[in-house]
N, C-alpha and C positions, 0 to 999 in steps of 0.2 A: 250427625244428622243423616237421615236417609237421602238417597238421591232425589233430585227434583222430579215430580211425576209428569211434568209437561215437557214436550219437545216440539219445536217449530220445524215443520217440514218445508214450508213454502210461504213466502210473504211478499206482498207488493203493497202499494198504497191502498188498493181496493180489496184485496183478498189475503187472508191468512189461513193456513191449514196446519193443524197440529195433532199430536198424539198425546193421550193422557193414559198413564199407567200407574194406578194408585192402589196398593194393597191395603187390606183392612187394618193393618197395624201402623200404617203411615199416619203421622200427626195431622195431615190435611184430609184424611179420608172422610170423616164425618162432616166437616165444614171447611171448605177451602176458600171461603170468603165470597164476596160478590163477583159475579161474572164480569170479565174485563171487556168483552166484545159482544156484539149481536151475532149469535151463532146457532148452528144445528150440530148436535153431537150424535154420531152413529155408534151405539154400543157394540162391543164384541163380547162382553160378559154382562149378565143380568145384574142390575142393582136397583134398589128401591130409592126413588127420587121424590123429594117433597119440596116444591117451591114454597117460599115464604107466603103464608096465607092460603095455601092450597092443600089438597089432599094428596097423600102419597100414592105413587103408581109405580109399577114395575117397568123399568126401561130395559129392553132386551134387543136382540138383533132384528126384530120386526118393528121396532119403534125408534124414531129419531126424537131426541129431546131438544126443545127449542128454548132459547134464552135471550132476553133483552139485556143489553149492557146494564150492569148494576144489579141484576137479579140476584137475590140471596136464595139459597136452597141448602138442603142437607141430604146426606146419603145414609142408607142402612145396608148391611151386608145381605146379599142373596147368593152370590157365587164366591167360592173360597179364594179366588184370585182378586177379589175386590172389583174396582171399576177400571175397565180397559175399554177405551173408546177412541174414535178418530173424530176430530171436529173441524168444521168449515165455517169461517167467519168473514164478515164484510164490514165496511165502515158504516156509521149510522145513517148517512144520507142514502146510500145504496140499499141498506136494509129496509128503510122506510119506503123506498121506491119499489122494491120487489114486493113487499107486503101489500102496498096499494094496488099493484098490478093483479093480485089474486084475491083481494078482499076489499069490496067497495066501502067497507066501514073505516078503512085506514086512510089517513091523509098523507100526502107526500112528505110532510115535515114532522110526522108523529115521532116523538122521542121514545115511545115504547110500542113500536109497530107490530111486534109479534104477539098476536092476541091469543095464541094457543100454546099449551105447554108441550105438546107432542104431535107427531105426525106418523101415520102408518107408512111403513116402508115395504113396498113390494119387492120381489126378487130382482127385477130389472134395475130398480133404483139402487138397491143395496150393492149389486154387482158393479154398477156404474161408478159409485163412489169409491169402492175398493180398487177398481181398475185404475181410476185417475190417481188415487193416492200412490199406488205402486209406480206409475209413470212419473209422478212428481219426485218420488224418492230416488228413482233411477236417472233423473234429469233428462227424461226422454220426451219432453213436451216443451214447445217454445212458449214464451210468456203470454202472447195474445191468446193462444189456444188454451193455456192453463187458466187464465182469468175468465175467459168466456165459458169454458166448461164448468168451472167452479160456480160462477154466477147462475148458470143454467141449472146446476144441481141444487143450489139454494132455492131458486125459483120453484122447481118442481117439488121440493120438500115442503116449502111454505104452502104451495097450492094443495098438496095432499092433506095438510093440516086443515086448511080452509074448507076443502070439500067434505072432510069428515065431520065438520061442524055445520055444514049446510050454508056456508057463506057464499054469496054470489060474486063472481068476478066482474070488474067493470069492462065496458066495451073498449076495444082498441081505437085510438084516435085516428082520424084521416091523415094526420101528420106522419103516421108510420110509413106509408108508401113513399112519400117524398124523402123521408130520412133514409129508408132502405136504398133508394136510388142514389142518393148522395153518397152513401157509404160504398156502394158498388163502384161509383166513379172514382172515389179515393183509392180503393183497392186496385182498380184497373190501372191507375196512374202511378202507383208506387209499390206494386207487388214485389219488386226487386229489393226494396228497403226493409229494414227491421221496423215493424209497425207494432205499436201497443194500443190498448184500448184508450189510454189517456191521450195518445196522439190523435186518434180519431175523434175523441170527445172534444179536444181543443179545436180541431179543424171544422167540425160540424156543429158545434155549439149545443150539444146534447149530452146527457149523461151516458157513461159506458153501458149501463144496463139497458137504457132505453134504445140505444143503437143496436145492441145484441138482440133484444126482444123484437124490435121492429124488423130487422133484417130477416130473422128466422121466420116471423109470421108471414112476410111477403114472399120470400124466396123458397122457403121450405128447408133451408139448410143453414148451419151456423156460419158466422163470418170466417172463422179460421179454416173451415172446410172449403169455402169458396176461394179463399186466398191460396190455399194449397193447390186447388184445381188450376188456378191461373198460372201459378209457378210451374206446375208439371207440364201444362200444355206449352208454355213458353220454352221449356227445356228440350222438347222433342228433337228439334233440329240440331241442337248442340250435342245431344246424346248420339244421334246418328252420325255425326262427324267423327270418324275413326281416330283422328289425331287429337281429339279433346280428351283430357284426363277426366274420368267420371267424378272424382273428388272435387276437382276444380268446377265442373259443371254444377255439382250440388251446392257448393258455396256461392257460386255466381247467381244461383237462382233462389237464394234465401233459405237454404237448408243448413242445419248445423253440422251435419256430417254425411259421409257417403252412405252409411247404414240407414240413417233416417230418410235420406232421399230415396234409396232403393226400396225400402219398405213402403213408403208413400206411393212411389211409382207403380209398384206391383198391385197395391190396393186399388189404385185409380184405373190402371189399364189392363190388369190381369197378366202382366208379363214383366220380367225383370228388365232394367235398363240395358244390360248386356245383351239380352235376347232381342230387344227392340233394335239395338245397334246392328246385330247380325242380319236381321230381316229387312231393315230399312234400305230403300233403293232411291238414289238420287240421279 
């Protein structure tokens, strides 16, 4: 039997990311069975996709294909390498919530929330998903950031599909400002700990996606970026203390490694931790 065409790159309770590499001669090429998750697939090679009951369309690098869990579909060959794509999936509850956030026709409990078969993908969105995939494969992103960025990617992909079809987004609820403030309080109190979206969800009594969306809408930046900023600001005094080992400082302030800490520090402050240590005066 040929090698399995699917490889899981990253998975949590909320998000799963995978790669699909299926040549035309593979037994699963034409019909690989019903989709197992709610997902968006970003093609690397062009392929002809036909959802059951729908018309065939060319899925290529400018189009993301969307699937509800259980969707049946078939493929036809366009590119000699067959179907090569990267896919981003979430659980049914979150898929329905994201879809309801971009399309007023979708209810939060909808079992088939993805009303569109495809979404236009501009250059920024395409580059964003490829960049995140590379970081996930290199294990260069912590879980909260990975989940938040993946959910944000799905949100923007579903929104692009809804806009292309002229669907109107619902208004953001007044609850968003309160939720964003509560999330900020939680991050401020526990920035030194390992935090996941499910942790925040349990503490705040709201879904992970609603927390992410509300926080970004109110503050203008993602949760993980705000958390990183808090950690970096808290680290300044320790970095300046010449007797402190920078690897220890990194781990003490919630970073997985010295290199991760140094890269984040440079992005935030425009200077390496070692350079800040040299110029700091106490």
